C-alpha positions, 0 to 999 in steps of 0.5 A: 499499497504504496498510501501509507508508506508515503503518509507514514514518511510524511509524519516522521518527515519532511517531504516523499518522493516517490518515482514509479519507472515505466509508468505511463501505463499508470498515467493520468489519462483515465483518471485515479483508477488505482489507488496505488496508481501515480493517479491515485496517490495525485489524488489522495496526496494533493495538498502536499503535491508539489509541497512536501511530495514529488511524484515521478515516472520514467518512460520511452516516450512522452505520454501527457501534455500536462500532469498536476503540480509536483508530478512530473514524467520522466520520457524515454529513460530505462530502467538501467538509466535512471539516474539520469533523473538525476539531471533531471532535478532529482537529487542524489539520493532524495528518493523514499520509494521505486517501485517498477512493475514493468519497466524493469521486468523487460530491463536488460541491464539489471544491474545497472538498474540497482545500482542507478536506483541506488543512485537516488534512493535514500538510506531508508528508501524501499525499492520494490519489482518484477523481475523474472526468476532467472535474473535473481542471482544478477541482481543478489550480485548488484545489491550487494555491490551497492550496499542494498539490504533485500528485505524479500522476494515473493514468486508468484509465477507469470510477470507478478 
């Protein structure tokens, strides 16, 4: 429940930054939809957007002409090139949550993704993403090299 996690962080610290990798599918054209999707989070936290809460999302192309204050689309960014967000206004070590339902799953360089994510994450940050089961060892090695402590992993079949 991203909303609960964001609330907890806003209670404990001055602000919160959330990044959805490959998040265009969860965009704003169709309304809020899923409470944990970007549009749902933007609606739930509208009073904090742009002041205490910043939502970012990446995709392979640009999907939106306008977005609510505090929401930024980063087109032409893949999971492995996520660190480019530092050149687009996201400070190193400032991201609380990085999530990827599908973008990282299709990434060909998951080690680069983990390294890029660690560049952006706060020390207390969360990295949640789907990946092929056969990539588990690659991810474990990359996590260890980048001081990422794995909290857990679930194999539930398919892309999830």
